[in-house]
TIRO-2110 file (N, C-alpha, C; in Angstrom, 1 decimal):
// TIRO-2110
6.2, -1.2, -25.5, N, 1, A
6.1, 0.3, -25.5, CA, 1, A
4.7, 0.7, -25.1, C, 1, A
4.6, 1.7, -24.3, N, 2, A
3.3, 2.2, -23.8, CA, 2, A
3.1, 3.6, -24.4, C, 2, A
1.9, 3.8, -25.0, N, 3, A
1.5, 5.1, -25.6, CA, 3, A
0.5, 5.7, -24.7, C, 3, A
0.7, 7.0, -24.3, N, 4, A
-0.2, 7.8, -23.6, CA, 4, A
-0.8, 8.8, -24.5, C, 4, A
-2.1, 8.8, -24.6, N, 5, A
-2.7, 9.8, -25.5, CA, 5, A
-4.2, 10.1, -25.1, C, 5, A
-4.7, 11.2, -25.5, N, 6, A
-6.1, 11.5, -25.2, CA, 6, A
-7.1, 10.7, -26.0, C, 6, A
-8.2, 10.4, -25.4, N, 7, A
-9.3, 9.6, -26.1, CA, 7, A
-10.6, 10.2, -25.9, C, 7, A
-11.5, 10.1, -26.8, N, 8, A
-12.9, 10.6, -26.6, CA, 8, A
-14.0, 9.6, -27.0, C, 8, A
-13.6, 8.4, -27.4, N, 9, A
-14.5, 7.3, -27.7, CA, 9, A
-14.2, 6.2, -26.8, C, 9, A
-15.2, 5.6, -26.2, N, 10, A
-14.9, 4.6, -25.2, CA, 10, A
-15.7, 3.3, -25.4, C, 10, A
-15.1, 2.2, -25.2, N, 11, A
-15.7, 0.9, -25.4, CA, 11, A
-16.1, 0.4, -24.0, C, 11, A
-17.4, 0.1, -23.8, N, 12, A
-17.9, -0.3, -22.4, CA, 12, A
-17.2, -1.5, -21.9, C, 12, A
-17.0, -2.5, -22.7, N, 13, A
-16.3, -3.8, -22.3, CA, 13, A
-14.9, -3.5, -21.8, C, 13, A
-14.2, -2.7, -22.6, N, 14, A
-12.8, -2.4, -22.3, CA, 14, A
-12.7, -1.6, -21.0, C, 14, A
-13.6, -0.6, -20.8, N, 15, A
-13.7, 0.2, -19.6, CA, 15, A
-14.0, -0.7, -18.4, C, 15, A
-15.0, -1.6, -18.6, N, 16, A
-15.4, -2.5, -17.5, CA, 16, A
-14.2, -3.3, -17.0, C, 16, A
-13.5, -3.9, -18.0, N, 17, A
-12.3, -4.7, -17.7, CA, 17, A
-11.3, -4.0, -16.8, C, 17, A
-11.0, -2.7, -17.2, N, 18, A
-10.0, -1.9, -16.5, CA, 18, A
-10.5, -1.6, -15.1, C, 18, A
-11.7, -1.1, -14.9, N, 19, A
-12.2, -0.7, -13.6, CA, 19, A
-12.4, -2.0, -12.7, C, 19, A
-12.8, -3.1, -13.3, N, 20, A
-13.0, -4.3, -12.6, CA, 20, A
-11.7, -4.9, -12.1, C, 20, A
-10.6, -4.7, -12.8, N, 21, A
-9.3, -5.2, -12.4, CA, 21, A
-8.8, -4.6, -11.1, C, 21, A
-9.3, -3.4, -10.8, N, 22, A
-8.8, -2.8, -9.6, CA, 22, A
-9.9, -2.8, -8.5, C, 22, A
-11.0, -3.5, -8.8, N, 23, A
-12.1, -3.6, -7.8, CA, 23, A
-13.0, -2.4, -7.6, C, 23, A
-13.1, -1.5, -8.6, N, 24, A
-13.9, -0.3, -8.4, CA, 24, A
-15.3, -0.6, -8.8, C, 24, A
-16.0, -1.4, -7.9, N, 25, A
-17.3, -1.9, -8.2, CA, 25, A
-18.3, -0.7, -8.2, C, 25, A
-18.1, 0.3, -7.5, N, 26, A
-19.0, 1.5, -7.5, CA, 26, A
-19.1, 2.1, -8.9, C, 26, A
-18.0, 1.9, -9.7, N, 27, A
-18.0, 2.5, -11.0, CA, 27, A
-18.6, 1.5, -12.0, C, 27, A
-18.3, 0.2, -11.8, N, 28, A
-18.7, -0.8, -12.8, CA, 28, A
-20.2, -1.2, -12.6, C, 28, A
-20.9, -0.8, -11.6, N, 29, A
-22.3, -1.2, -11.4, CA, 29, A
-23.2, -0.6, -12.5, C, 29, A
-22.8, 0.6, -13.0, N, 30, A
-23.5, 1.2, -14.1, CA, 30, A
-22.5, 1.7, -15.1, C, 30, A
-22.1, 0.8, -16.0, N, 31, A
-21.1, 1.1, -17.0, CA, 31, A
-21.5, 2.2, -18.0, C, 31, A
-22.8, 2.2, -18.3, N, 32, A
-23.3, 3.3, -19.2, CA, 32, A
-23.1, 4.7, -18.6, C, 32, A
-23.3, 4.7, -17.3, N, 33, A
-23.1, 6.0, -16.5, CA, 33, A
-21.7, 6.4, -16.5, C, 33, A
-20.8, 5.4, -16.3, N, 34, A
-19.4, 5.6, -16.3, CA, 34, A
-18.9, 6.1, -17.6, C, 34, A
-19.4, 5.5, -18.7, N, 35, A
-19.1, 5.9, -20.0, CA, 35, A
-19.5, 7.4, -20.3, C, 35, A
-20.7, 7.8, -19.9, N, 36, A
-21.2, 9.1, -20.0, CA, 36, A
-20.3, 10.1, -19.2, C, 36, A
-19.9, 9.7, -18.0, N, 37, A
-19.0, 10.6, -17.2, CA, 37, A
-17.7, 10.8, -17.9, C, 37, A
-17.2, 9.8, -18.6, N, 38, A
-16.0, 9.9, -19.4, CA, 38, A
-16.1, 10.9, -20.5, C, 38, A
-17.2, 10.7, -21.3, N, 39, A
-17.5, 11.6, -22.4, CA, 39, A
-17.6, 13.1, -21.9, C, 39, A
-18.2, 13.3, -20.7, N, 40, A
-18.4, 14.6, -20.2, CA, 40, A
-17.2, 15.2, -19.5, C, 40, A
-16.1, 14.4, -19.4, N, 41, A
-14.9, 14.9, -18.7, CA, 41, A
-14.2, 15.9, -19.5, C, 41, A
-13.4, 16.7, -18.9, N, 42, A
-12.5, 17.7, -19.6, CA, 42, A
-11.5, 17.0, -20.5, C, 42, A
-10.9, 16.0, -19.9, N, 43, A
-9.8, 15.3, -20.6, CA, 43, A
-9.8, 13.8, -20.1, C, 43, A
-9.7, 12.9, -21.0, N, 44, A
-9.4, 11.5, -20.7, CA, 44, A
-8.2, 11.1, -21.5, C, 44, A
-7.2, 10.6, -20.7, N, 45, A
-6.0, 10.1, -21.4, CA, 45, A
-5.9, 8.6, -21.0, C, 45, A
-5.4, 7.8, -22.0, N, 46, A
-5.2, 6.4, -21.8, CA, 46, A
-3.8, 6.0, -22.0, C, 46, A
-3.4, 4.9, -21.4, N, 47, A
-2.1, 4.2, -21.6, CA, 47, A
-2.5, 2.9, -22.3, C, 47, A
-1.9, 2.7, -23.5, N, 48, A
-2.1, 1.4, -24.2, CA, 48, A
-0.8, 0.8, -24.6, C, 48, A
-0.8, -0.5, -24.7, N, 49, A
0.4, -1.2, -25.2, CA, 49, A
0.4, -1.2, -26.7, C, 49, A
1.5, -1.8, -27.3, N, 50, A
1.6, -1.7, -28.8, CA, 50, A
0.5, -2.5, -29.5, C, 50, A
-0.2, -3.4, -28.8, N, 51, A
-1.3, -4.1, -29.5, CA, 51, A
-2.6, -3.3, -29.3, C, 51, A
-2.6, -2.2, -28.6, N, 52, A
-3.8, -1.4, -28.3, CA, 52, A
-4.6, -1.7, -27.1, C, 52, A
-4.0, -2.7, -26.3, N, 53, A
-4.7, -3.0, -25.0, CA, 53, A
-4.7, -1.9, -24.0, C, 53, A
-5.8, -1.6, -23.4, N, 54, A
-6.0, -0.5, -22.4, CA, 54, A
-5.3, -1.0, -21.1, C, 54, A
-4.2, -0.3, -20.7, N, 55, A
-3.5, -0.6, -19.5, CA, 55, A
-3.9, 0.4, -18.4, C, 55, A
-4.2, 1.6, -18.7, N, 56, A
-4.5, 2.6, -17.7, CA, 56, A
-5.3, 3.7, -18.2, C, 56, A
-5.8, 4.6, -17.3, N, 57, A
-6.6, 5.7, -17.7, CA, 57, A
-6.6, 6.8, -16.6, C, 57, A
-6.7, 8.0, -17.1, N, 58, A
-6.8, 9.1, -16.1, CA, 58, A
-7.8, 10.1, -16.8, C, 58, A
-8.7, 10.7, -15.9, N, 59, A
-9.6, 11.7, -16.4, CA, 59, A
-9.7, 12.9, -15.5, C, 59, A
-10.0, 14.0, -16.1, N, 60, A
-10.1, 15.2, -15.3, CA, 60, A
-11.4, 16.0, -15.5, C, 60, A
-11.7, 16.8, -14.5, N, 61, A
-12.8, 17.7, -14.5, CA, 61, A
-12.1, 19.1, -14.3, C, 61, A
-12.2, 20.0, -15.2, N, 62, A
-11.5, 21.2, -15.1, CA, 62, A
-12.1, 22.4, -15.8, C, 62, A
-11.8, 23.6, -15.3, N, 63, A
-12.1, 24.8, -16.1, CA, 63, A
-10.9, 25.3, -17.0, C, 63, A
-9.8, 24.5, -16.8, N, 64, A
-8.6, 24.7, -17.6, CA, 64, A
-8.0, 26.1, -17.4, C, 64, A
-8.3, 26.7, -16.3, N, 65, A
-7.7, 28.0, -16.0, CA, 65, A
-7.2, 28.0, -14.5, C, 65, A
-8.1, 27.7, -13.6, N, 66, A
-7.8, 27.8, -12.2, CA, 66, A
-7.7, 26.4, -11.5, C, 66, A
-8.6, 25.5, -11.9, N, 67, A
-8.7, 24.2, -11.2, CA, 67, A
-8.7, 23.0, -12.2, C, 67, A
-7.9, 22.0, -11.8, N, 68, A
-8.0, 20.7, -12.4, CA, 68, A
-8.2, 19.7, -11.3, C, 68, A
-9.2, 19.0, -11.5, N, 69, A
-9.5, 17.9, -10.5, CA, 69, A
-9.3, 16.6, -11.2, C, 69, A
-8.4, 15.8, -10.7, N, 70, A
-8.1, 14.4, -11.3, CA, 70, A
-9.2, 13.5, -10.7, C, 70, A
-10.2, 13.2, -11.5, N, 71, A
-11.3, 12.4, -11.1, CA, 71, A
-10.9, 11.0, -10.9, C, 71, A
-10.1, 10.4, -11.8, N, 72, A
-9.7, 9.0, -11.7, CA, 72, A
-8.3, 8.9, -12.3, C, 72, A
-7.5, 8.0, -11.7, N, 73, A
-6.2, 7.6, -12.2, CA, 73, A
-6.2, 6.1, -11.8, C, 73, A
-6.2, 5.2, -12.8, N, 74, A
-6.1, 3.8, -12.5, CA, 74, A
-5.3, 3.1, -13.6, C, 74, A
-4.7, 2.0, -13.1, N, 75, A
-3.9, 1.1, -14.0, CA, 75, A
-4.4, -0.3, -13.7, C, 75, A
-4.6, -1.1, -14.8, N, 76, A
-5.0, -2.5, -14.7, CA, 76, A
-4.0, -3.1, -13.7, C, 76, A
-4.6, -3.8, -12.7, N, 77, A
-3.8, -4.4, -11.6, CA, 77, A
-2.7, -5.3, -12.1, C, 77, A
-2.9, -6.0, -13.3, N, 78, A
-1.8, -6.8, -13.8, CA, 78, A
-0.6, -6.1, -14.3, C, 78, A
-0.7, -4.7, -14.4, N, 79, A
0.4, -3.9, -14.9, CA, 79, A
0.9, -2.9, -13.9, C, 79, A
0.5, -3.1, -12.6, N, 80, A
1.0, -2.2, -11.5, CA, 80, A
2.5, -2.3, -11.5, C, 80, A
3.2, -1.2, -11.0, N, 81, A
4.6, -1.2, -10.8, CA, 81, A
5.4, -1.1, -12.1, C, 81, A
4.8, -0.7, -13.2, N, 82, A
5.6, -0.6, -14.4, CA, 82, A
5.7, 0.8, -14.9, C, 82, A
5.3, 1.8, -14.0, N, 83, A
5.5, 3.2, -14.4, CA, 83, A
4.4, 3.8, -15.2, C, 83, A
3.3, 3.1, -15.4, N, 84, A
2.2, 3.5, -16.2, CA, 84, A
1.4, 4.7, -15.5, C, 84, A
1.1, 4.5, -14.2, N, 85, A
0.5, 5.5, -13.4, CA, 85, A
1.3, 6.8, -13.4, C, 85, A
2.6, 6.6, -13.2, N, 86, A
3.5, 7.8, -13.2, CA, 86, A
3.4, 8.5, -14.5, C, 86, A
3.4, 7.8, -15.6, N, 87, A
3.3, 8.5, -16.9, CA, 87, A
2.0, 9.2, -17.1, C, 87, A
0.9, 8.6, -16.7, N, 88, A
-0.4, 9.2, -16.8, CA, 88, A
-0.4, 10.5, -15.9, C, 88, A
0.1, 10.4, -14.7, N, 89, A
0.0, 11.6, -13.8, CA, 89, A
1.0, 12.7, -14.3, C, 89, A
2.1, 12.3, -14.7, N, 90, A
3.1, 13.3, -15.3, CA, 90, A
2.5, 14.1, -16.5, C, 90, A
1.8, 13.3, -17.3, N, 91, A
1.1, 13.9, -18.5, CA, 91, A
0.1, 15.0, -18.0, C, 91, A
-0.7, 14.6, -17.0, N, 92, A
-1.7, 15.6, -16.5, CA, 92, A
-1.0, 16.8, -15.8, C, 92, A
0.0, 16.5, -15.0, N, 93, A
0.7, 17.6, -14.3, CA, 93, A
1.3, 18.6, -15.3, C, 93, A
1.8, 18.1, -16.4, N, 94, A
2.3, 19.0, -17.4, CA, 94, A
1.2, 19.7, -18.1, C, 94, A
0.2, 19.0, -18.5, N, 95, A
-1.0, 19.6, -19.2, CA, 95, A
-1.7, 20.7, -18.4, C, 95, A
-1.8, 20.5, -17.1, N, 96, A
-2.5, 21.5, -16.3, CA, 96, A
-1.5, 22.3, -15.4, C, 96, A
-0.3, 22.4, -15.7, N, 97, A
0.7, 23.2, -14.9, CA, 97, A
0.3, 24.6, -14.7, C, 97, A
-0.5, 25.2, -15.6, N, 98, A
-0.9, 26.6, -15.5, CA, 98, A
-2.1, 26.8, -14.5, C, 98, A
-2.7, 25.7, -14.1, N, 99, A
-3.8, 25.8, -13.1, CA, 99, A
-3.4, 26.1, -11.7, C, 99, A
-4.0, 26.9, -11.0, N, 100, A
-3.7, 27.2, -9.6, CA, 100, A
-3.8, 26.0, -8.7, C, 100, A
-4.9, 25.2, -8.9, N, 101, A
-5.2, 24.1, -8.1, CA, 101, A
-5.2, 22.8, -8.9, C, 101, A
-4.4, 21.8, -8.5, N, 102, A
-4.3, 20.5, -9.1, CA, 102, A
-4.6, 19.5, -8.0, C, 102, A
-5.8, 19.0, -8.1, N, 103, A
-6.4, 18.3, -6.9, CA, 103, A
-6.9, 16.9, -7.3, C, 103, A
-6.8, 16.0, -6.3, N, 104, A
-7.4, 14.7, -6.5, CA, 104, A
-7.8, 14.1, -5.1, C, 104, A
-8.6, 13.1, -5.2, N, 105, A
-9.1, 12.5, -3.9, CA, 105, A
-8.7, 11.0, -4.0, C, 105, A
-8.2, 10.5, -2.9, N, 106, A
-7.9, 9.1, -2.9, CA, 106, A
-8.3, 8.5, -1.6, C, 106, A
-8.2, 7.2, -1.4, N, 107, A
-8.6, 6.5, -0.2, CA, 107, A
-7.7, 7.0, 1.0, C, 107, A
-8.3, 6.9, 2.2, N, 108, A
-7.5, 7.3, 3.4, CA, 108, A
-6.3, 6.4, 3.5, C, 108, A
-5.2, 7.0, 4.0, N, 109, A
-4.0, 6.2, 4.1, CA, 109, A
-4.0, 5.0, 5.1, C, 109, A
-5.1, 5.0, 5.9, N, 110, A
-5.2, 3.9, 6.8, CA, 110, A
-5.7, 2.6, 6.1, C, 110, A
-6.2, 2.7, 4.9, N, 111, A
-6.6, 1.5, 4.1, CA, 111, A
-5.4, 1.0, 3.4, C, 111, A
-5.5, -0.3, 3.0, N, 112, A
-4.4, -0.9, 2.2, CA, 112, A
-4.2, -0.2, 0.9, C, 112, A
-5.2, 0.1, 0.2, N, 113, A
-5.1, 0.8, -1.1, CA, 113, A
-4.6, 2.2, -0.9, C, 113, A
-5.1, 2.9, 0.2, N, 114, A
-4.8, 4.2, 0.5, CA, 114, A
-3.3, 4.4, 0.8, C, 114, A
-2.7, 3.5, 1.6, N, 115, A
-1.3, 3.6, 1.9, CA, 115, A
-0.4, 3.6, 0.7, C, 115, A
-0.8, 2.7, -0.3, N, 116, A
0.0, 2.7, -1.5, CA, 116, A
-0.2, 3.9, -2.3, C, 116, A
-1.4, 4.4, -2.4, N, 117, A
-1.7, 5.6, -3.3, CA, 117, A
-1.0, 6.8, -2.6, C, 117, A
-1.1, 7.0, -1.3, N, 118, A
-0.5, 8.1, -0.7, CA, 118, A
1.0, 8.1, -0.9, C, 118, A
1.7, 7.0, -0.8, N, 119, A
3.1, 6.9, -1.1, CA, 119, A
3.4, 7.3, -2.5, C, 119, A
2.6, 6.8, -3.4, N, 120, A
2.8, 7.1, -4.9, CA, 120, A
2.6, 8.6, -5.1, C, 120, A
1.6, 9.2, -4.6, N, 121, A
1.3, 10.6, -4.9, CA, 121, A
2.4, 11.5, -4.2, C, 121, A
2.9, 11.1, -3.0, N, 122, A
4.0, 11.9, -2.4, CA, 122, A
5.2, 11.8, -3.3, C, 122, A
5.5, 10.6, -3.8, N, 123, A
6.7, 10.4, -4.7, CA, 123, A
6.6, 11.3, -5.9, C, 123, A
5.4, 11.6, -6.3, N, 124, A
5.1, 12.4, -7.5, CA, 124, A
5.1, 13.9, -7.1, C, 124, A
5.3, 14.2, -5.9, N, 125, A
5.4, 15.6, -5.5, CA, 125, A
4.1, 16.3, -5.0, C, 125, A
3.1, 15.5, -4.9, N, 126, A
1.8, 16.0, -4.4, CA, 126, A
1.8, 16.0, -2.8, C, 126, A
1.1, 16.9, -2.2, N, 127, A
1.0, 17.0, -0.8, CA, 127, A
-0.5, 17.1, -0.4, C, 127, A
-0.8, 16.7, 0.8, N, 128, A
-2.2, 16.8, 1.3, CA, 128, A
-2.6, 18.2, 1.6, C, 128, A
-3.9, 18.4, 1.5, N, 129, A
-4.4, 19.8, 1.7, CA, 129, A
-4.0, 20.4, 3.0, C, 129, A
-4.1, 19.7, 4.1, N, 130, A
-3.8, 20.2, 5.4, CA, 130, A
-2.3, 20.7, 5.5, C, 130, A
-1.4, 20.2, 4.6, N, 131, A
0.0, 20.6, 4.6, CA, 131, A
0.1, 21.9, 4.0, C, 131, A
-0.9, 22.4, 3.3, N, 132, A
-0.9, 23.7, 2.7, CA, 132, A
-1.9, 24.7, 3.4, C, 132, A
-2.3, 24.3, 4.6, N, 133, A
-3.2, 25.0, 5.4, CA, 133, A
-4.6, 25.2, 4.7, C, 133, A
-5.0, 24.1, 4.0, N, 134, A
-6.2, 24.1, 3.3, CA, 134, A
-7.0, 22.9, 3.8, C, 134, A
-8.3, 22.9, 3.6, N, 135, A
-9.2, 21.8, 3.9, CA, 135, A
-10.1, 21.5, 2.7, C, 135, A
-10.5, 20.3, 2.6, N, 136, A
-11.5, 20.0, 1.5, CA, 136, A
-12.7, 19.4, 2.2, C, 136, A
-13.9, 19.8, 1.6, N, 137, A
-15.1, 19.3, 2.1, CA, 137, A
-15.9, 18.7, 1.0, C, 137, A
-16.8, 17.8, 1.3, N, 138, A
-17.7, 17.2, 0.4, CA, 138, A
-18.9, 16.6, 1.1, C, 138, A
-19.9, 16.3, 0.3, N, 139, A
-21.0, 15.5, 0.8, CA, 139, A
-20.6, 14.1, 1.1, C, 139, A
-21.3, 13.4, 1.9, N, 140, A
-21.0, 12.0, 2.2, CA, 140, A
-21.2, 11.2, 0.9, C, 140, A
-20.3, 10.3, 0.6, N, 141, A
-20.4, 9.4, -0.5, CA, 141, A
-21.7, 8.7, -0.5, C, 141, A
-22.4, 8.6, -1.6, N, 142, A
-23.7, 8.0, -1.6, CA, 142, A
-24.8, 8.9, -1.2, C, 142, A
-24.5, 10.2, -0.8, N, 143, A
-25.5, 11.2, -0.5, CA, 143, A
-26.2, 11.0, 0.8, C, 143, A
-25.8, 10.1, 1.7, N, 144, A
-26.5, 9.9, 2.9, CA, 144, A
-26.2, 11.1, 3.8, C, 144, A
-27.2, 11.4, 4.7, N, 145, A
-27.1, 12.6, 5.5, CA, 145, A
-26.2, 12.2, 6.7, C, 145, A
-25.7, 13.3, 7.4, N, 146, A
-24.8, 13.1, 8.5, CA, 146, A
-25.6, 12.4, 9.7, C, 146, A
-24.8, 11.6, 10.4, N, 147, A
-25.5, 10.9, 11.6, CA, 147, A
-25.8, 11.8, 12.7, C, 147, A
END
């Protein structure tokens, strides 16, 4: 049995194990910073098995009125394909159904991870910005200036 629930206290070793399982090295380089970002999130929900093992996590940045940004959604790689990501995302979609914008960023579909995540998000009913005649902009990752 998997239990999805909000959490506000985070264990660095447990968080490291989860993020490391999916190869998110940019996040695990500074685990204290990651932990602070989780504490400062609007909502963090986790998926745990009956023994309490952390299987997955999702967190949001939101004003809880107009915008919900899903900052992260990840499931331990050993537990992919078991519906855990679906349960986490469904929880967030229900929780933030009143928000005008429900947004997330994922890898480009030309990458191996991106192809899988795009298919997953489409199955969940999400569509890309350009399909709604919208665009998204951001600074370059890492803060480097344009070439």
